[in-house]
C-alpha positions as a LaTeX table, in Angstrom:
\begin{tabular}{lrrr}
\hline
Residue & $x$ (\AA) & $y$ (\AA) & $z$ (\AA) \\
\hline
Unk1 & 106.08 & 85.04 & 80.87 \\
Unk2 & 102.50 & 85.74 & 79.78 \\
Unk3 & 100.16 & 86.18 & 82.75 \\
Unk4 & 96.37 & 86.54 & 82.67 \\
Unk5 & 95.38 & 88.53 & 85.76 \\
Unk6 & 91.82 & 87.80 & 86.92 \\
Unk7 & 90.20 & 90.36 & 89.21 \\
Unk8 & 86.94 & 92.18 & 89.96 \\
Unk9 & 84.03 & 89.76 & 90.17 \\
Unk10 & 80.79 & 90.53 & 91.96 \\
Unk11 & 81.56 & 89.50 & 95.53 \\
Unk12 & 81.46 & 91.95 & 98.42 \\
Unk13 & 85.22 & 92.29 & 97.99 \\
Unk14 & 85.07 & 93.51 & 94.37 \\
Unk15 & 86.66 & 96.89 & 95.15 \\
Unk16 & 89.57 & 95.26 & 96.95 \\
Unk17 & 90.05 & 92.81 & 94.08 \\
Unk18 & 90.21 & 95.61 & 91.51 \\
Unk19 & 92.87 & 97.38 & 93.57 \\
Unk20 & 94.87 & 94.13 & 93.81 \\
Unk21 & 94.54 & 93.40 & 90.10 \\
Unk22 & 95.69 & 96.89 & 89.12 \\
Unk23 & 98.88 & 96.70 & 91.14 \\
Unk24 & 99.71 & 93.11 & 90.22 \\
Unk25 & 99.45 & 94.04 & 86.53 \\
Unk26 & 101.75 & 97.03 & 87.02 \\
Unk27 & 104.23 & 94.98 & 89.08 \\
Unk28 & 104.44 & 92.13 & 86.57 \\
Unk29 & 104.98 & 94.53 & 83.68 \\
Unk30 & 107.71 & 96.33 & 85.60 \\
Unk31 & 109.45 & 92.95 & 85.97 \\
Unk32 & 109.35 & 92.45 & 82.19 \\
Unk33 & 106.33 & 90.15 & 81.88 \\
Unk34 & 103.24 & 90.43 & 79.68 \\
Unk35 & 100.14 & 90.93 & 81.83 \\
Unk36 & 96.59 & 90.75 & 80.45 \\
Unk37 & 93.87 & 92.48 & 82.50 \\
Unk38 & 90.65 & 90.44 & 82.77 \\
Unk39 & 87.73 & 91.64 & 84.88 \\
Unk40 & 85.45 & 88.63 & 85.38 \\
Unk41 & 82.46 & 90.94 & 84.98 \\
Unk42 & 83.39 & 92.71 & 81.74 \\
Unk43 & 86.10 & 90.50 & 80.22 \\
Unk44 & 89.45 & 91.52 & 78.74 \\
Unk45 & 90.12 & 95.23 & 79.25 \\
Unk46 & 91.38 & 97.61 & 76.60 \\
Unk47 & 94.00 & 100.35 & 77.23 \\
Unk48 & 91.46 & 103.02 & 78.24 \\
Unk49 & 89.70 & 100.69 & 80.68 \\
Unk50 & 93.06 & 99.73 & 82.12 \\
Unk51 & 93.97 & 103.36 & 82.79 \\
Unk52 & 90.77 & 103.75 & 84.82 \\
Unk53 & 91.64 & 100.55 & 86.67 \\
Unk54 & 95.03 & 101.85 & 87.76 \\
Unk55 & 93.33 & 104.84 & 89.40 \\
Unk56 & 90.86 & 102.70 & 91.38 \\
Unk57 & 90.21 & 103.50 & 95.05 \\
Unk58 & 88.52 & 101.20 & 97.57 \\
Unk59 & 85.28 & 102.63 & 98.97 \\
Unk60 & 84.77 & 103.09 & 102.71 \\
Unk61 & 82.19 & 100.29 & 102.84 \\
Unk62 & 81.96 & 97.05 & 100.85 \\
Unk63 & 79.54 & 96.80 & 97.91 \\
Unk64 & 76.10 & 95.47 & 98.77 \\
Unk65 & 75.76 & 91.71 & 98.98 \\
Unk66 & 74.74 & 90.13 & 95.68 \\
Unk67 & 72.53 & 87.27 & 96.75 \\
Unk68 & 75.40 & 85.49 & 98.52 \\
Unk69 & 76.84 & 83.69 & 95.52 \\
Unk70 & 79.56 & 86.14 & 94.57 \\
Unk71 & 79.77 & 84.37 & 91.21 \\
Unk72 & 81.27 & 86.24 & 88.25 \\
Unk73 & 78.75 & 87.79 & 85.88 \\
Unk74 & 80.66 & 86.00 & 83.13 \\
Unk75 & 80.16 & 82.31 & 83.95 \\
Unk76 & 83.22 & 80.38 & 85.10 \\
Unk77 & 82.92 & 78.02 & 82.12 \\
Unk78 & 82.73 & 80.93 & 79.67 \\
Unk79 & 85.69 & 82.54 & 81.40 \\
Unk80 & 87.88 & 79.47 & 80.95 \\
Unk81 & 87.16 & 79.58 & 77.22 \\
Unk82 & 88.73 & 83.01 & 76.73 \\
Unk83 & 91.65 & 82.74 & 74.23 \\
Unk84 & 93.65 & 85.27 & 76.29 \\
Unk85 & 93.33 & 83.02 & 79.32 \\
Unk86 & 94.06 & 79.73 & 77.57 \\
Unk87 & 97.15 & 81.12 & 75.83 \\
Unk88 & 98.69 & 82.44 & 79.06 \\
Unk89 & 101.54 & 80.67 & 80.83 \\
Unk90 & 99.72 & 81.13 & 84.12 \\
Unk91 & 96.58 & 82.76 & 85.55 \\
Unk92 & 97.14 & 85.14 & 88.47 \\
Unk93 & 94.01 & 85.00 & 90.64 \\
Unk94 & 93.55 & 88.44 & 92.21 \\
Unk95 & 89.90 & 87.77 & 93.06 \\
Unk96 & 88.79 & 88.00 & 96.68 \\
Unk97 & 85.73 & 86.25 & 98.06 \\
Unk98 & 82.97 & 84.50 & 96.16 \\
Unk99 & 83.62 & 82.08 & 93.31 \\
Unk100 & 87.14 & 83.42 & 92.81 \\
Unk101 & 88.34 & 82.31 & 96.23 \\
Unk102 & 86.05 & 79.48 & 97.33 \\
Unk103 & 87.39 & 76.81 & 94.96 \\
Unk104 & 84.80 & 77.22 & 92.18 \\
Unk105 & 87.10 & 78.98 & 89.73 \\
Unk106 & 90.04 & 76.80 & 90.76 \\
Unk107 & 88.07 & 73.62 & 89.96 \\
Unk108 & 87.13 & 74.95 & 86.51 \\
Unk109 & 90.75 & 75.85 & 85.76 \\
Unk110 & 91.84 & 72.38 & 86.91 \\
Unk111 & 89.37 & 70.76 & 84.52 \\
Unk112 & 90.82 & 72.84 & 81.68 \\
Unk113 & 94.42 & 72.09 & 82.75 \\
Unk114 & 95.15 & 75.82 & 83.08 \\
Unk115 & 97.83 & 76.68 & 85.68 \\
Unk116 & 96.85 & 79.28 & 88.28 \\
Unk117 & 98.29 & 80.91 & 91.37 \\
Unk118 & 97.50 & 79.92 & 94.94 \\
Unk119 & 95.82 & 76.89 & 96.43 \\
Unk120 & 93.83 & 74.18 & 94.67 \\
Unk121 & 90.06 & 73.89 & 94.64 \\
Unk122 & 89.70 & 71.73 & 97.76 \\
Unk123 & 92.10 & 73.74 & 99.92 \\
Unk124 & 90.53 & 77.00 & 98.73 \\
Unk125 & 87.06 & 75.80 & 99.72 \\
Unk126 & 88.27 & 74.59 & 103.12 \\
Unk127 & 90.13 & 77.80 & 103.97 \\
Unk128 & 87.12 & 79.90 & 102.93 \\
Unk129 & 84.96 & 78.03 & 105.46 \\
Unk130 & 86.01 & 79.41 & 108.85 \\
Unk131 & 84.20 & 76.65 & 110.77 \\
Unk132 & 86.01 & 73.83 & 108.95 \\
Unk133 & 89.32 & 75.70 & 109.12 \\
Unk134 & 89.08 & 76.09 & 112.89 \\
Unk135 & 88.31 & 72.38 & 113.28 \\
Unk136 & 91.47 & 71.57 & 111.32 \\
Unk137 & 93.49 & 74.07 & 113.34 \\
Unk138 & 92.34 & 72.40 & 116.54 \\
Unk139 & 93.24 & 68.94 & 115.20 \\
Unk140 & 96.72 & 70.22 & 114.31 \\
Unk141 & 97.25 & 71.72 & 117.78 \\
Unk142 & 96.99 & 75.33 & 116.57 \\
Unk143 & 95.25 & 77.51 & 119.19 \\
Unk144 & 92.05 & 79.12 & 117.93 \\
Unk145 & 89.32 & 80.87 & 119.92 \\
Unk146 & 86.14 & 78.99 & 120.88 \\
Unk147 & 83.20 & 79.42 & 118.51 \\
Unk148 & 79.58 & 78.51 & 117.81 \\
Unk149 & 77.55 & 78.49 & 114.61 \\
Unk150 & 74.21 & 80.30 & 114.39 \\
Unk151 & 71.38 & 79.84 & 115.11 \\
Unk152 & 72.15 & 79.97 & 118.79 \\
Unk153 & 70.33 & 81.37 & 121.81 \\
Unk154 & 71.86 & 84.62 & 123.07 \\
Unk155 & 71.98 & 83.28 & 126.60 \\
Unk156 & 73.84 & 80.15 & 125.51 \\
Unk157 & 76.27 & 82.24 & 123.46 \\
Unk158 & 76.98 & 84.38 & 126.51 \\
Unk159 & 77.57 & 81.35 & 128.74 \\
Unk160 & 79.88 & 79.59 & 126.26 \\
Unk161 & 81.73 & 82.51 & 124.69 \\
Unk162 & 81.09 & 85.50 & 126.93 \\
Unk163 & 80.56 & 89.09 & 125.84 \\
Unk164 & 81.90 & 90.83 & 123.88 \\
Unk165 & 81.94 & 88.26 & 121.10 \\
Unk166 & 82.54 & 88.45 & 117.35 \\
Unk167 & 79.82 & 87.74 & 114.78 \\
Unk168 & 80.90 & 87.20 & 111.18 \\
Unk169 & 79.85 & 85.49 & 107.96 \\
Unk170 & 81.39 & 82.03 & 107.83 \\
Unk171 & 82.64 & 82.36 & 104.25 \\
Unk172 & 83.68 & 85.98 & 103.71 \\
Unk173 & 86.92 & 87.93 & 103.89 \\
Unk174 & 87.99 & 91.52 & 104.54 \\
Unk175 & 85.86 & 91.51 & 107.73 \\
Unk176 & 82.80 & 92.05 & 105.52 \\
Unk177 & 79.66 & 91.75 & 107.67 \\
Unk178 & 81.67 & 91.42 & 110.88 \\
Unk179 & 80.55 & 92.96 & 114.18 \\
Unk180 & 81.77 & 92.95 & 117.77 \\
Unk181 & 78.70 & 92.36 & 119.98 \\
Unk182 & 78.95 & 93.60 & 123.55 \\
Unk183 & 75.54 & 92.65 & 124.94 \\
Unk184 & 72.86 & 89.99 & 124.47 \\
Unk185 & 70.23 & 92.32 & 123.05 \\
Unk186 & 72.48 & 93.27 & 120.10 \\
Unk187 & 73.22 & 89.71 & 119.02 \\
Unk188 & 70.21 & 89.04 & 116.78 \\
Unk189 & 70.76 & 92.23 & 114.77 \\
Unk190 & 74.43 & 91.38 & 114.22 \\
Unk191 & 73.51 & 87.89 & 113.01 \\
Unk192 & 70.93 & 89.33 & 110.59 \\
Unk193 & 73.56 & 91.70 & 109.22 \\
Unk194 & 76.06 & 88.86 & 108.72 \\
Unk195 & 73.37 & 86.80 & 106.95 \\
Unk196 & 73.22 & 89.49 & 104.27 \\
Unk197 & 76.65 & 88.24 & 103.11 \\
Unk198 & 76.48 & 84.49 & 103.73 \\
Unk199 & 74.06 & 81.71 & 104.61 \\
Unk200 & 76.17 & 80.64 & 107.62 \\
Unk201 & 77.20 & 82.82 & 110.55 \\
Unk202 & 79.92 & 82.21 & 113.13 \\
Unk203 & 80.00 & 83.50 & 116.70 \\
Unk204 & 83.54 & 83.59 & 118.10 \\
Unk205 & 85.05 & 84.44 & 121.47 \\
Unk206 & 86.57 & 87.91 & 121.29 \\
Unk207 & 90.28 & 87.93 & 122.13 \\
Unk208 & 91.29 & 91.34 & 123.50 \\
Unk209 & 94.86 & 92.29 & 122.78 \\
Unk210 & 97.08 & 92.79 & 119.73 \\
Unk211 & 96.66 & 91.65 & 116.11 \\
Unk212 & 99.39 & 90.06 & 114.01 \\
Unk213 & 99.73 & 88.60 & 110.54 \\
Unk214 & 102.27 & 86.38 & 108.80 \\
Unk215 & 102.71 & 85.91 & 105.08 \\
Unk216 & 103.57 & 82.43 & 103.80 \\
Unk217 & 105.35 & 81.76 & 100.50 \\
Unk218 & 106.02 & 78.25 & 99.19 \\
Unk219 & 105.15 & 76.79 & 102.59 \\
Unk220 & 107.61 & 78.98 & 104.52 \\
Unk221 & 106.66 & 81.93 & 106.76 \\
Unk222 & 107.82 & 85.44 & 105.95 \\
Unk223 & 108.03 & 88.39 & 108.35 \\
Unk224 & 105.54 & 88.91 & 111.21 \\
Unk225 & 103.59 & 92.17 & 111.09 \\
Unk226 & 101.47 & 93.93 & 113.70 \\
Unk227 & 98.23 & 95.71 & 112.79 \\
Unk228 & 97.22 & 98.61 & 115.04 \\
Unk229 & 93.72 & 99.95 & 114.18 \\
Unk230 & 93.36 & 103.67 & 114.81 \\
Unk231 & 89.59 & 103.65 & 115.24 \\
Unk232 & 88.41 & 100.83 & 117.52 \\
Unk233 & 89.67 & 97.44 & 118.64 \\
Unk234 & 89.47 & 95.47 & 115.41 \\
Unk235 & 90.98 & 95.67 & 111.94 \\
Unk236 & 87.66 & 96.20 & 110.14 \\
Unk237 & 86.92 & 96.97 & 106.48 \\
Unk238 & 87.40 & 100.74 & 106.81 \\
Unk239 & 90.60 & 100.31 & 108.83 \\
Unk240 & 92.01 & 98.00 & 106.16 \\
Unk241 & 91.30 & 100.04 & 103.06 \\
Unk242 & 91.09 & 103.71 & 104.01 \\
Unk243 & 94.16 & 105.90 & 104.38 \\
Unk244 & 95.09 & 106.31 & 108.03 \\
Unk245 & 92.76 & 103.54 & 109.18 \\
Unk246 & 95.53 & 101.53 & 110.80 \\
Unk247 & 99.25 & 101.44 & 111.47 \\
Unk248 & 100.97 & 98.35 & 110.09 \\
Unk249 & 104.40 & 97.54 & 111.51 \\
Unk250 & 106.74 & 95.15 & 109.65 \\
Unk251 & 108.60 & 93.50 & 111.22 \\
Unk252 & 106.47 & 93.53 & 114.36 \\
Unk253 & 107.93 & 94.77 & 117.61 \\
Unk254 & 107.99 & 91.37 & 119.30 \\
Unk255 & 110.57 & 89.39 & 121.28 \\
Unk256 & 112.30 & 86.85 & 119.03 \\
Unk257 & 110.64 & 83.94 & 120.83 \\
Unk258 & 107.12 & 85.24 & 120.16 \\
Unk259 & 107.91 & 86.18 & 116.56 \\
Unk260 & 109.25 & 82.68 & 115.93 \\
Unk261 & 106.15 & 81.21 & 117.57 \\
Unk262 & 103.89 & 83.23 & 115.24 \\
Unk263 & 105.88 & 82.17 & 112.19 \\
Unk264 & 105.77 & 78.51 & 113.20 \\
Unk265 & 102.02 & 78.60 & 113.83 \\
Unk266 & 101.52 & 80.27 & 110.43 \\
Unk267 & 103.54 & 77.55 & 108.75 \\
Unk268 & 101.53 & 74.85 & 110.51 \\
Unk269 & 98.21 & 76.53 & 109.66 \\
Unk270 & 99.21 & 76.75 & 105.99 \\
Unk271 & 100.03 & 73.04 & 105.92 \\
Unk272 & 97.04 & 71.98 & 108.07 \\
Unk273 & 94.70 & 73.34 & 105.38 \\
Unk274 & 96.90 & 71.88 & 102.58 \\
Unk275 & 97.44 & 75.31 & 101.06 \\
Unk276 & 99.84 & 75.96 & 98.18 \\
Unk277 & 101.78 & 78.86 & 96.73 \\
Unk278 & 101.08 & 81.78 & 99.02 \\
Unk279 & 98.77 & 82.63 & 101.91 \\
Unk280 & 98.44 & 84.97 & 104.86 \\
Unk281 & 97.64 & 83.78 & 108.39 \\
Unk282 & 96.11 & 86.14 & 110.96 \\
Unk283 & 96.35 & 86.02 & 114.76 \\
Unk284 & 95.23 & 87.77 & 117.91 \\
Unk285 & 97.57 & 87.79 & 120.90 \\
Unk286 & 95.95 & 88.01 & 124.32 \\
Unk287 & 97.33 & 89.89 & 127.31 \\
Unk288 & 99.10 & 86.75 & 128.55 \\
Unk289 & 101.06 & 86.53 & 125.30 \\
Unk290 & 99.15 & 83.56 & 123.86 \\
Unk291 & 98.59 & 83.57 & 120.10 \\
Unk292 & 95.17 & 82.58 & 118.72 \\
Unk293 & 94.80 & 81.81 & 115.01 \\
Unk294 & 91.90 & 83.62 & 113.36 \\
Unk295 & 92.08 & 82.32 & 109.79 \\
Unk296 & 94.24 & 81.62 & 106.77 \\
Unk297 & 93.62 & 83.68 & 103.63 \\
Unk298 & 94.33 & 81.90 & 100.33 \\
Unk299 & 93.84 & 85.00 & 98.15 \\
Unk300 & 95.07 & 87.91 & 100.28 \\
Unk301 & 95.13 & 91.52 & 99.17 \\
Unk302 & 97.87 & 92.16 & 96.61 \\
Unk303 & 98.46 & 95.89 & 96.44 \\
Unk304 & 102.04 & 96.94 & 97.18 \\
Unk305 & 100.94 & 98.06 & 100.66 \\
Unk306 & 98.76 & 95.01 & 101.43 \\
Unk307 & 99.79 & 92.80 & 104.32 \\
Unk308 & 101.29 & 89.88 & 102.40 \\
Unk309 & 103.48 & 92.14 & 100.21 \\
Unk310 & 104.59 & 94.03 & 103.33 \\
Unk311 & 105.46 & 90.71 & 104.98 \\
Unk312 & 107.49 & 89.83 & 101.89 \\
Unk313 & 109.16 & 93.25 & 101.73 \\
Unk314 & 110.31 & 92.92 & 105.35 \\
Unk315 & 111.78 & 89.52 & 104.41 \\
Unk316 & 113.69 & 91.10 & 101.52 \\
Unk317 & 111.27 & 90.33 & 98.65 \\
Unk318 & 110.19 & 93.38 & 96.63 \\
Unk319 & 106.62 & 93.50 & 95.32 \\
Unk320 & 107.36 & 92.81 & 91.62 \\
Unk321 & 109.55 & 89.87 & 92.60 \\
Unk322 & 106.85 & 88.55 & 94.95 \\
Unk323 & 104.29 & 88.60 & 92.13 \\
Unk324 & 106.79 & 86.89 & 89.84 \\
Unk325 & 107.62 & 84.19 & 92.40 \\
Unk326 & 103.92 & 83.50 & 92.99 \\
Unk327 & 103.51 & 82.92 & 89.24 \\
Unk328 & 106.58 & 80.68 & 88.97 \\
Unk329 & 105.42 & 78.60 & 91.95 \\
Unk330 & 102.07 & 78.08 & 90.23 \\
Unk331 & 103.74 & 76.88 & 87.02 \\
Unk332 & 106.00 & 74.51 & 88.96 \\
Unk333 & 103.04 & 73.14 & 90.92 \\
Unk334 & 101.05 & 72.61 & 87.71 \\
Unk335 & 103.95 & 70.76 & 86.08 \\
Unk336 & 104.42 & 68.51 & 89.14 \\
Unk337 & 100.71 & 67.66 & 89.21 \\
Unk338 & 100.74 & 66.58 & 85.57 \\
Unk339 & 103.79 & 64.28 & 85.76 \\
Unk340 & 102.83 & 60.62 & 85.40 \\
Unk341 & 103.15 & 58.49 & 88.53 \\
\hline
\end{tabular}
């Protein structure tokens, strides 16, 4: 199988994407497949550039916002014209955030009839928009914490959501631009910070308690994992990508009933947003044992120690086989979509 691996880009999650792309390429090659490395900023990489890629480390803070678009420096239309991409059996999208995750790239690949991993353009756009996702979760009976969209008066936010509350860009991942606000006077500054990464900002009720995640593959949930940040209450950018930032336990230490509940809610969230291929669904569990869905990620981190691969590993799926299955699912989905009738 010939796989074009797209990664990099210019979104605030560029570093994370490069790390994902490097390990996906290595995993696919170890499984006997041909993998072509394509950074959407610089194009197809040669051997020397690839060697640098495989040594990439994620910085402690995300790159500066790039005017909110997150679009590749190489235009999406130019990208789809690359011979290396058009000749591939499938495109593995290892881009996070921006045009690589919000449906823009997916729509261009659809127009060119190029098969790609993950969800389609509409589902990708919906899942990227936290406000729309939460509305669909509510309609499907999936518990999700109350929220408001800025601009909002600090007093009203306090009355409706209470303090502390969470402020985050509406269409970003990796907790980029996220802050936990504990008092009214800090709210405006947190909103301004979030606006550096997106033109819409969400305020969400903070759920104290434990954090869990569930990988989903081909519509079925994998193992439940617990994330225990070592520095603070939330799984922020530094906790996610710096060594020792958090302890990740797969499978989670949960009673069978709660683990099954998390897996079922993840399955329902995946289907409520009409996702395809693979995803990762994140939860908070309050002190009463109630699970609250935070979001579904259509292009989750894909290093061997990222959460989705760990969820797969705990379910008996090794990382190279997970990457391979994601590619095969994409090819099958593309073939089904193109059958007449």
